[in-house]
C-alpha positions in Angstrom: 46.8 -11.4 -43.5 45.2 -14.2 -41.4 41.4 -14.3 -41.2 40.5 -13.2 -37.7 36.9 -14.4 -37.8 37.9 -17.8 -36.5 39.3 -16.6 -33.1 39.8 -20.1 -31.9 42.9 -20.2 -34.1 44.6 -18.1 -31.5 43.8 -19.6 -28.1 46.7 -17.7 -26.6 46.5 -13.9 -26.7 49.1 -11.4 -25.4 47.2 -8.6 -23.7 47.5 -4.9 -24.6 49.4 -3.3 -21.8 49.4 0.5 -22.0 52.1 2.8 -20.8 55.1 0.9 -22.3 55.0 -2.9 -21.8 53.3 -3.7 -25.1 55.8 -3.2 -27.9 55.9 -4.1 -31.6 58.7 -6.7 -30.7 56.3 -8.4 -28.3 53.5 -8.5 -30.8 55.8 -9.9 -33.5 57.2 -12.5 -31.1 53.7 -13.6 -30.2 52.8 -14.1 -33.8 56.0 -16.1 -34.5 55.0 -18.4 -31.6 51.4 -18.9 -33.0 49.7 -16.4 -30.6 47.8 -13.2 -31.2 49.4 -10.0 -29.9 48.0 -6.6 -29.2 49.4 -3.1 -29.4 48.2 -0.7 -26.7 47.2 2.7 -28.1 46.3 4.1 -24.6 48.3 7.1 -23.5 49.8 7.5 -27.0 49.3 10.0 -29.7 47.8 8.8 -33.0 51.2 9.2 -34.6 53.0 7.1 -32.1 50.3 4.4 -32.4 50.7 4.5 -36.2 54.5 4.1 -35.9 54.1 1.0 -33.8 51.5 -0.5 -36.2 54.0 0.2 -39.1 56.8 -1.5 -37.2 54.7 -4.7 -36.7 53.6 -4.7 -40.3 57.2 -4.3 -41.5 58.3 -7.3 -39.4 55.3 -9.6 -39.9 52.1 -10.1 -42.0 50.4 -12.0 -39.2 47.2 -10.8 -37.6 47.4 -8.5 -34.6 45.1 -6.2 -32.6 45.1 -2.7 -31.3 43.5 -1.6 -28.1 41.9 1.8 -27.6 40.6 3.5 -24.5 37.0 4.8 -24.7 36.8 8.3 -23.2 34.1 8.9 -20.6 32.7 12.2 -19.4 34.4 13.5 -16.3 32.6 12.9 -13.0 35.4 14.2 -10.9 34.8 16.4 -7.8 37.2 19.4 -8.3 37.6 19.9 -4.5 38.4 16.3 -3.9 40.9 16.2 -6.8 42.6 19.4 -5.5 42.9 17.9 -2.0 44.4 14.7 -3.4 46.9 16.6 -5.6 47.9 18.6 -2.5 48.5 15.3 -0.6 51.0 14.3 -3.3 53.4 17.0 -2.2 55.6 14.8 0.0 56.1 12.4 -2.9 56.9 15.3 -5.2 59.5 16.6 -2.8 61.1 13.1 -2.5 61.2 12.7 -6.2 62.2 16.3 -6.9 59.5 16.9 -9.4 56.1 18.7 -9.2 52.9 16.9 -9.8 51.2 17.4 -13.1 48.0 19.3 -13.8 44.9 17.1 -13.0 43.2 17.7 -16.4 40.7 15.7 -18.3 41.5 14.5 -21.9 40.0 12.1 -24.4 43.3 10.2 -25.1 43.3 11.5 -28.7 40.2 9.4 -29.4 39.1 11.0 -32.7 42.5 10.9 -34.2 43.1 7.3 -33.3 39.8 6.1 -34.6 40.3 8.1 -37.9 43.7 6.5 -38.3 42.6 3.0 -37.5 39.7 3.2 -39.9 41.9 4.4 -42.7 44.1 1.3 -42.5 42.6 -1.1 -40.0 44.3 -4.0 -38.2 42.6 -7.4 -38.0 41.2 -6.7 -34.6 40.4 -3.6 -32.6 39.5 -3.8 -28.9 38.0 -1.2 -26.6 38.4 -0.7 -22.9 36.6 1.5 -20.4 33.3 1.3 -22.3 31.7 0.6 -25.7 32.5 2.5 -28.8 29.5 4.2 -30.4 27.6 1.8 -32.6 28.5 3.7 -35.7 32.2 3.3 -34.9 31.8 -0.4 -34.3 29.9 -0.8 -37.5 32.5 1.2 -39.5 35.2 -1.2 -38.3 33.1 -4.3 -39.1 32.4 -2.9 -42.6 36.2 -2.8 -43.1 36.5 -6.5 -42.1 37.9 -5.7 -38.6 36.8 -7.8 -35.6 35.6 -5.6 -32.8 36.2 -6.7 -29.2 35.1 -4.9 -26.0 36.5 -5.5 -22.5 33.7 -6.3 -20.1 33.6 -7.0 -16.4 29.9 -8.0 -15.8 27.0 -9.7 -17.7 25.3 -6.3 -18.0 28.4 -4.8 -19.7 28.5 -7.9 -22.0 24.9 -7.4 -23.1 25.6 -3.7 -23.8 28.7 -4.4 -25.8 27.0 -6.9 -28.0 24.2 -4.5 -28.5 26.7 -1.9 -29.6 28.1 -4.2 -32.2 30.9 -6.2 -30.6 32.0 -9.3 -32.5 33.6 -10.7 -29.3 34.1 -9.9 -25.7 37.2 -9.8 -23.5 35.9 -11.0 -20.1 38.1 -9.4 -17.4 38.0 -11.1 -14.0 38.9 -9.2 -10.9 42.2 -11.2 -10.7 43.6 -9.2 -13.7 46.4 -6.7 -13.3 46.2 -3.0 -14.2 43.0 -1.1 -14.7 39.6 -2.6 -14.2 37.8 -2.3 -17.6 34.5 -1.3 -16.0 32.3 1.0 -18.1 31.7 3.3 -15.1 34.3 4.6 -12.7 32.3 4.2 -9.5 32.1 2.3 -6.3 29.1 0.1 -7.0 29.0 -3.1 -4.8 29.2 -6.4 -6.5 31.0 -5.3 -9.6 34.1 -7.5 -9.2 33.5 -11.0 -10.7 36.0 -13.8 -10.6 37.0 -14.8 -14.1 35.4 -18.3 -14.2 32.1 -17.0 -12.8 32.1 -14.1 -15.2 32.7 -16.5 -18.2 29.7 -18.5 -17.1 27.5 -15.5 -16.5 28.3 -14.0 -19.9 27.4 -17.3 -21.5 23.9 -16.8 -20.2 23.4 -13.5 -22.1 25.3 -13.9 -25.4 26.9 -16.5 -27.6 29.6 -14.3 -29.1 33.2 -15.5 -28.6 34.8 -14.7 -25.2 38.5 -13.9 -24.6 39.2 -14.7 -20.9 41.6 -12.4 -18.9 42.6 -12.3 -15.3 45.1 -14.3 -13.3 46.1 -16.7 -16.0 49.7 -17.7 -15.7 50.2 -21.4 -16.8 48.7 -24.2 -19.0 46.3 -25.4 -16.2 44.7 -21.9 -16.0 44.5 -21.7 -19.8 42.8 -25.1 -19.9 40.4 -24.0 -17.1 39.1 -20.9 -18.9 38.7 -22.8 -22.2 36.8 -25.5 -20.4 34.6 -22.8 -18.8 33.6 -21.7 -22.3 36.1 -19.1 -23.4 37.5 -19.2 -26.9 40.9 -17.8 -26.0 43.0 -17.0 -22.9 44.6 -13.6 -22.7 47.7 -13.0 -20.5 49.4 -9.8 -19.6 51.4 -10.0 -16.4 52.9 -13.3 -17.5 54.8 -11.4 -20.2 55.9 -8.3 -18.2 59.4 -9.6 -17.4 60.2 -11.0 -20.9 62.9 -9.4 -23.0 60.3 -8.1 -25.5 58.3 -6.2 -22.9 58.8 -2.5 -22.6 58.0 -2.4 -18.9 60.2 -0.3 -16.8 63.1 -2.2 -15.2 62.0 -1.3 -11.7 58.6 -2.8 -12.5 60.2 -6.0 -13.9 62.4 -6.3 -10.8 59.6 -5.8 -8.4 57.6 -8.7 -9.8 60.4 -11.0 -8.6 61.3 -9.1 -5.5 60.2 -11.1 -2.3 59.6 -7.7 -0.6 56.4 -7.4 -2.7 54.1 -10.1 -1.5 50.6 -9.2 -2.6 48.4 -7.2 -5.0 45.5 -4.9 -4.3 43.1 -2.7 -6.3 43.7 1.0 -5.9 42.8 4.4 -7.3 46.0 6.0 -6.0 47.9 6.3 -9.3 45.2 7.2 -11.8 41.8 7.8 -10.1 40.6 4.6 -11.7 40.5 1.2 -10.0 43.6 -0.9 -11.0 45.4 -3.9 -9.5 49.1 -3.7 -8.7 51.7 -4.8 -6.3 51.1 -3.2 -2.9 53.8 -0.6 -2.4 54.3 2.5 -0.3 52.5 4.9 -2.6 49.4 2.7 -2.4 49.6 2.5 1.3 50.2 6.3 1.7 47.2 7.2 -0.6 44.2 5.0 0.2 41.6 7.7 -0.5 42.1 8.8 -4.1 38.9 10.0 -5.6 37.2 8.5 -8.7 38.7 11.0 -11.1 40.2 9.5 -14.3 42.2 10.6 -16.2 42.6 13.7 -13.9 44.6 11.8 -11.2 46.5 9.9 -13.9 47.7 13.2 -15.4 48.6 14.5 -11.9 50.7 11.6 -11.0 52.3 11.0 -14.4 55.5 13.1 -13.7 55.9 11.4 -10.3 55.7 8.0 -11.8 58.2 9.0 -14.5 60.6 10.3 -11.9 60.2 7.2 -9.8 61.0 5.0 -12.8 64.1 7.1 -13.6 65.2 6.8 -10.0 64.5 3.1 -9.9 62.1 3.7 -7.0 59.5 0.9 -7.1 57.6 2.3 -4.0 56.3 5.3 -6.1 55.7 3.5 -9.3 52.5 1.9 -10.5 53.5 -1.8 -10.4 50.5 -3.2 -12.2 50.3 -6.9 -11.8 47.6 -9.6 -11.7 47.1 -12.0 -8.8 49.3 -14.7 -10.4 52.3 -12.3 -10.7 54.8 -14.7 -9.0 54.6 -16.9 -12.1 56.0 -14.1 -14.4 59.4 -15.0 -15.7 62.1 -13.4 -17.7 62.1 -16.0 -20.5 61.5 -14.9 -24.1 57.9 -14.4 -25.1 58.0 -17.4 -27.5 59.2 -19.7 -24.7 56.4 -18.5 -22.4 53.8 -19.1 -25.2 55.3 -22.6 -25.9 54.9 -23.4 -22.2 51.2 -22.4 -22.3 50.3 -24.4 -25.5 49.6 -27.7 -23.7 46.7 -26.0 -21.9 45.0 -25.3 -25.3 44.7 -29.0 -26.2 41.1 -29.9 -26.0 40.0 -33.5 -25.3 
């Protein structure tokens, strides 16, 4: 297996995209093109995660990463959650399926950590918070690089203090969930990517993976010039054949009807960037309740996907979504490589 400690060997990273888009085929294709790919353990059982890891290892001996969601204690207001679930009734009738139960869960945290420590990949990354220091130390002791997604300089300092070997700096341009440690409405928490890279450089010297709105070689060059060690792209790969994104999601990224992205809590109770569709417009007041709202809307999203209804599906996408194409992952990576050539 490749030595992950020199992260600069992989200036292009294919982001973990939970809920289906990240597949073993995408990770293997990334490795074959000289990039580093991630599996997304979020929303999976430990057994499903292990099956994907085994599939990657069967097809390739190249380095890859696994991303895990860090569970947070619930701060949901039960009355607000109940009112929001009641407001989903028109969508439920349209989709002919009831909403799910708005329950909290820890996304099988203990089982996933136990499995990953038993046979660790080259890199494990964490989103929605820091892993406990003893968990980070256990992975480092096994030779695994530990990365933490951060969205502010304060989070960067906390992550390094908890034992992170590197940071994934997520700008507000990024698609899907904001990786903030807290699920709140604090003002000033949305940094643009280039500014965030610079601010993080003031508090730590650990390697930084840049994520958010990167779609072409010029953007790759820009984040590397700003001080990042690698550029991480997610939306750019959503439409490729190796992506497991739902077809309605892939189609929407190229549909001229969808013109912009916005950050919303409507689908999960956590702030996330996606294409503005009717569901987002209809539900502007979702409470900060994750994963309760995620679990409530899960059946609705599944029914929307089955029906090919993009207006009730979470169409996660970064601000540079129009650059996403349906070329093979290797071709996309090849197009990005010129941006990694440092003068």
